Z-matrix of the N, CA and C atoms (Angstrom, degrees):
N
C 1 1.451
C 2 1.532 1 110.24
N 3 1.345 2 116.73 1 -47.24
C 4 1.461 3 119.83 2 -179.57
C 5 1.525 4 111.13 3 -63.90
N 6 1.316 5 117.20 4 -41.47
C 7 1.458 6 121.34 5 -179.44
C 8 1.524 7 111.01 6 -63.89
N 9 1.309 8 116.90 7 -39.71
C 10 1.460 9 121.16 8 178.61
C 11 1.521 10 110.97 9 -65.83
N 12 1.325 11 117.15 10 -44.92
C 13 1.461 12 121.01 11 178.60
C 14 1.528 13 110.88 12 -64.63
N 15 1.329 14 116.28 13 -40.15
C 16 1.458 15 120.70 14 179.03
C 17 1.531 16 110.13 15 -62.16
N 18 1.314 17 116.77 16 -45.03
C 19 1.459 18 121.30 17 178.62
C 20 1.528 19 110.93 18 -64.06
N 21 1.319 20 117.35 19 -41.73
C 22 1.459 21 121.75 20 179.50
C 23 1.528 22 111.19 21 -61.64
N 24 1.331 23 116.73 22 -48.29
C 25 1.456 24 119.54 23 -179.61
C 26 1.525 25 111.78 24 -66.70
N 27 1.313 26 117.65 25 -36.98
C 28 1.462 27 120.16 26 177.64
C 29 1.527 28 110.60 27 -63.08
N 30 1.316 29 116.65 28 -42.37
C 31 1.469 30 120.14 29 178.38
C 32 1.527 31 110.57 30 -65.06
N 33 1.324 32 117.28 31 -44.74
C 34 1.465 33 120.27 32 179.72
C 35 1.525 34 111.73 33 -62.96
N 36 1.326 35 117.31 34 -44.13
C 37 1.465 36 120.14 35 179.48
C 38 1.526 37 111.63 36 -68.09
N 39 1.320 38 117.79 37 -32.02
C 40 1.464 39 120.62 38 176.97
C 41 1.521 40 110.67 39 -68.01
N 42 1.324 41 116.87 40 -42.41
C 43 1.472 42 120.82 41 176.98
C 44 1.523 43 109.86 42 -63.57
N 45 1.311 44 116.71 43 -43.38
C 46 1.458 45 120.59 44 179.35
C 47 1.526 46 111.20 45 -62.80
N 48 1.333 47 116.81 46 -39.29
C 49 1.462 48 120.79 47 178.57
C 50 1.528 49 110.64 48 -65.99
N 51 1.310 50 117.52 49 -41.37
C 52 1.465 51 121.38 50 178.85
C 53 1.529 52 111.20 51 -63.51
N 54 1.319 53 116.77 52 -42.12
C 55 1.467 54 120.52 53 177.98
C 56 1.524 55 110.02 54 -65.24
N 57 1.320 56 116.66 55 -41.47
C 58 1.464 57 121.28 56 178.70
C 59 1.524 58 110.82 57 -63.51
N 60 1.316 59 116.95 58 -41.57
C 61 1.464 60 120.92 59 178.90
C 62 1.527 61 110.58 60 -63.96
N 63 1.311 62 117.64 61 -43.32
C 64 1.464 63 120.63 62 178.72
C 65 1.530 64 112.28 63 -68.61
N 66 1.319 65 116.84 64 -34.39
C 67 1.467 66 120.33 65 -178.46
C 68 1.522 67 112.12 66 -72.41
N 69 1.323 68 117.73 67 -36.53
C 70 1.469 69 120.85 68 -176.26
C 71 1.517 70 113.89 69 -97.47
N 72 1.311 71 116.34 70 -3.90
C 73 1.457 72 122.41 71 -173.73
C 74 1.511 73 109.21 72 58.18
N 75 1.279 74 117.09 73 -166.41
C 76 1.457 75 118.91 74 -168.77
C 77 1.530 76 112.94 75 -81.42
N 78 1.317 77 118.90 76 -52.44
C 79 1.468 78 120.01 77 -172.14
C 80 1.524 79 112.40 78 -66.29
N 81 1.316 80 117.96 79 -43.97
C 82 1.467 81 120.44 80 178.43
C 83 1.525 82 110.97 81 -62.83
N 84 1.315 83 115.79 82 -36.33
C 85 1.466 84 120.47 83 179.46
C 86 1.526 85 110.55 84 -67.76
N 87 1.318 86 117.39 85 -46.48
C 88 1.465 87 121.50 86 -177.58
C 89 1.524 88 111.42 87 -68.57
N 90 1.315 89 117.84 88 -32.76
C 91 1.464 90 120.32 89 -177.12
C 92 1.530 91 113.06 90 -78.01
N 93 1.312 92 117.89 91 -12.11
C 94 1.466 93 121.22 92 179.46
C 95 1.529 94 110.21 93 -91.55
N 96 1.312 95 116.27 94 124.15
C 97 1.461 96 120.84 95 178.53
C 98 1.519 97 112.76 96 -63.78
N 99 1.321 98 117.02 97 -38.42
C 100 1.464 99 120.38 98 179.92
C 101 1.519 100 111.24 99 -66.50
N 102 1.335 101 116.82 100 -38.01
C 103 1.473 102 119.59 101 178.81
C 104 1.525 103 110.65 102 -67.00
N 105 1.320 104 117.34 103 -39.49
C 106 1.458 105 120.11 104 178.14
C 107 1.530 106 110.55 105 -67.33
N 108 1.334 107 116.58 106 -35.69
C 109 1.463 108 120.71 107 175.16
C 110 1.526 109 110.08 108 -63.58
N 111 1.336 110 116.45 109 -41.69
C 112 1.465 111 120.75 110 176.21
C 113 1.521 112 110.67 111 -59.43
N 114 1.322 113 116.30 112 -45.25
C 115 1.456 114 121.01 113 -179.54
C 116 1.522 115 111.29 114 -61.19
N 117 1.316 116 117.01 115 -42.57
C 118 1.466 117 121.31 116 179.12
C 119 1.527 118 111.39 117 -62.90
N 120 1.306 119 117.28 118 -47.62
C 121 1.461 120 121.26 119 -177.58
C 122 1.526 121 111.34 120 -65.64
N 123 1.332 122 117.35 121 -43.50
C 124 1.467 123 120.36 122 -179.93
C 125 1.526 124 110.08 123 -67.58
N 126 1.320 125 118.19 124 -39.72
C 127 1.462 126 120.97 125 178.69
C 128 1.519 127 111.27 126 -62.42
N 129 1.318 128 116.85 127 -43.52
C 130 1.466 129 120.49 128 178.44
C 131 1.529 130 110.52 129 -64.84
N 132 1.324 131 116.80 130 -38.76
C 133 1.465 132 119.99 131 177.87
C 134 1.524 133 111.28 132 -63.45
N 135 1.325 134 116.27 133 -43.20
C 136 1.464 135 119.84 134 179.78
C 137 1.528 136 111.60 135 -67.24
N 138 1.333 137 117.07 136 -41.15
C 139 1.465 138 120.37 137 178.95
C 140 1.519 139 110.72 138 -63.11
N 141 1.324 140 116.56 139 -42.57
C 142 1.466 141 119.08 140 -178.45
C 143 1.528 142 111.89 141 -69.39
N 144 1.319 143 117.79 142 -26.87
C 145 1.461 144 119.79 143 176.44
C 146 1.530 145 112.25 144 -79.31
N 147 1.326 146 116.41 145 -40.42
C 148 1.460 147 120.42 146 -175.98
C 149 1.525 148 111.70 147 -75.44
N 150 1.323 149 116.31 148 -45.89
C 151 1.468 150 121.13 149 -176.26
C 152 1.521 151 110.52 150 -105.98
N 153 1.302 152 117.03 151 55.48
C 154 1.462 153 122.27 152 -175.34
C 155 1.527 154 112.91 153 -66.77
N 156 1.325 155 117.46 154 -29.78
C 157 1.467 156 120.82 155 -174.65
C 158 1.523 157 113.12 156 -84.00
N 159 1.322 158 119.27 157 -14.02
C 160 1.463 159 121.13 158 -178.38
C 161 1.527 160 110.81 159 -71.56
N 162 1.343 161 117.42 160 142.77
C 163 1.463 162 119.23 161 177.90
C 164 1.530 163 110.61 162 -69.02
N 165 1.291 164 115.93 163 141.38
C 166 1.454 165 121.66 164 179.08
C 167 1.517 166 114.05 165 90.94
N 168 1.304 167 117.58 166 -17.15
C 169 1.464 168 120.11 167 -178.98
C 170 1.523 169 110.36 168 -73.15
N 171 1.300 170 116.28 169 -30.96
C 172 1.471 171 118.93 170 179.68
C 173 1.527 172 111.67 171 -64.56
N 174 1.335 173 116.41 172 -27.87
C 175 1.461 174 118.57 173 177.17
C 176 1.524 175 111.55 174 -71.15
N 177 1.328 176 117.64 175 -20.71
C 178 1.465 177 120.85 176 176.96
C 179 1.528 178 112.00 177 -74.80
N 180 1.317 179 115.94 178 -17.43
C 181 1.470 180 118.97 179 -178.37
C 182 1.516 181 112.47 180 -60.67
N 183 1.311 182 117.33 181 -26.60
C 184 1.463 183 119.51 182 179.49
C 185 1.518 184 111.00 183 -64.49
N 186 1.328 185 116.28 184 -26.75
C 187 1.464 186 119.77 185 178.71
C 188 1.529 187 111.54 186 -67.51
N 189 1.325 188 116.63 187 -21.56
C 190 1.460 189 118.85 188 179.27
C 191 1.521 190 111.58 189 -67.79
N 192 1.313 191 117.18 190 -17.43
C 193 1.460 192 119.45 191 176.40
C 194 1.525 193 111.07 192 -65.75
N 195 1.324 194 116.78 193 -20.35
C 196 1.458 195 120.04 194 179.17
C 197 1.522 196 112.95 195 -74.14
N 198 1.329 197 117.03 196 -2.71
C 199 1.462 198 119.15 197 175.60
C 200 1.520 199 110.45 198 -62.78
N 201 1.316 200 117.05 199 -28.01
C 202 1.465 201 120.24 200 176.72
C 203 1.524 202 109.49 201 -64.89
N 204 1.342 203 116.12 202 -37.93
C 205 1.462 204 119.67 203 177.68
C 206 1.527 205 110.68 204 -63.29
N 207 1.322 206 117.74 205 -31.28
C 208 1.458 207 121.04 206 177.17
C 209 1.519 208 110.35 207 -61.42
N 210 1.318 209 115.68 208 -39.24
C 211 1.460 210 119.12 209 179.81
C 212 1.521 211 110.83 210 -66.81
N 213 1.339 212 117.11 211 -37.96
C 214 1.458 213 120.35 212 177.14
C 215 1.520 214 111.07 213 -65.56
N 216 1.306 215 116.55 214 -32.96
C 217 1.456 216 120.52 215 -179.39
C 218 1.510 217 113.50 216 -67.03
N 219 1.301 218 117.43 217 -20.59
C 220 1.459 219 121.55 218 -179.21
C 221 1.528 220 112.11 219 -78.25
N 222 1.301 221 117.82 220 -22.51
C 223 1.462 222 121.23 221 -178.31
C 224 1.530 223 109.29 222 -98.34
N 225 1.319 224 116.05 223 120.93
C 226 1.463 225 121.06 224 -175.15
C 227 1.529 226 111.95 225 -60.23
N 228 1.323 227 118.40 226 -41.57
C 229 1.457 228 120.18 227 -177.91
C 230 1.525 229 111.40 228 -66.02
N 231 1.330 230 117.59 229 -41.36
C 232 1.462 231 119.83 230 177.19
C 233 1.524 232 111.24 231 -68.24
N 234 1.332 233 116.87 232 -33.62
C 235 1.457 234 120.40 233 177.33
C 236 1.525 235 110.20 234 -63.73
N 237 1.324 236 117.49 235 -39.52
C 238 1.463 237 121.39 236 178.24
C 239 1.524 238 110.69 237 -66.77
N 240 1.306 239 117.31 238 -39.20
C 241 1.462 240 120.57 239 178.61
C 242 1.524 241 110.78 240 -65.35
N 243 1.328 242 116.83 241 -44.02
C 244 1.469 243 120.47 242 179.03
C 245 1.522 244 110.24 243 -63.15
N 246 1.335 245 117.48 244 -41.56
C 247 1.468 246 120.78 245 178.76
C 248 1.522 247 110.84 246 -64.13
N 249 1.324 248 117.44 247 -41.28
C 250 1.465 249 120.82 248 179.20
C 251 1.525 250 111.23 249 -65.83
N 252 1.319 251 116.84 250 -42.09
C 253 1.461 252 119.82 251 177.97
C 254 1.525 253 111.38 252 -64.57
N 255 1.315 254 117.17 253 -39.76
C 256 1.459 255 120.88 254 178.91
C 257 1.521 256 111.06 255 -64.60
N 258 1.324 257 117.20 256 -41.93
C 259 1.460 258 120.87 257 -179.60
C 260 1.520 259 112.38 258 -71.52
N 261 1.313 260 118.22 259 -21.67
C 262 1.468 261 120.30 260 -177.60
C 263 1.524 262 113.19 261 -89.81
N 264 1.311 263 118.86 262 -4.38
C 265 1.468 264 120.67 263 -176.56
C 266 1.528 265 111.53 264 -62.93
N 267 1.318 266 118.32 265 -49.31
C 268 1.467 267 121.08 266 -177.10
C 269 1.531 268 111.51 267 -65.26
N 270 1.347 269 120.37 268 -47.06
C 271 1.471 270 118.48 269 177.14
C 272 1.537 271 113.28 270 -60.27
N 273 1.323 272 117.26 271 -37.22
C 274 1.460 273 119.74 272 179.03
C 275 1.527 274 110.29 273 -67.46
N 276 1.327 275 117.49 274 -40.72
C 277 1.469 276 120.34 275 176.47
C 278 1.520 277 111.44 276 -64.03
N 279 1.322 278 118.32 277 -38.71
C 280 1.474 279 121.48 278 176.13
C 281 1.519 280 110.86 279 -61.59
N 282 1.315 281 116.63 280 -44.82
C 283 1.467 282 119.90 281 179.05
C 284 1.522 283 110.81 282 -65.42
N 285 1.319 284 117.33 283 -36.68
C 286 1.459 285 121.26 284 178.49
C 287 1.530 286 110.80 285 -65.23
N 288 1.326 287 116.46 286 -39.63
C 289 1.470 288 119.45 287 179.70
C 290 1.511 289 112.54 288 -69.55
N 291 1.322 290 117.95 289 -30.79
C 292 1.466 291 121.74 290 178.15
C 293 1.515 292 110.83 291 -69.10
N 294 1.326 293 116.75 292 -34.37
C 295 1.464 294 120.43 293 -178.00
C 296 1.496 295 107.66 294 -71.24
């Protein structure tokens, strides 16, 4: 069941990445951080499926968990929240160190 779902999601995300690449052409796609993140996650998913027997590839499977982050990247409001949380890490750590 897990293998089937994993294969299904990998195929769907690969199709979505291909459509995104064709829609944005090359420069717009490369200049977007979220698109490059999509490319990295889909590439790792495909490598881990194709070369399953190679040593060290199983450790790449943990990167497939970042596919959930891809879904968050599609929603503008969640993207703003993630950006705000990322930007607030250093000020919060500074305040924590002062206390």
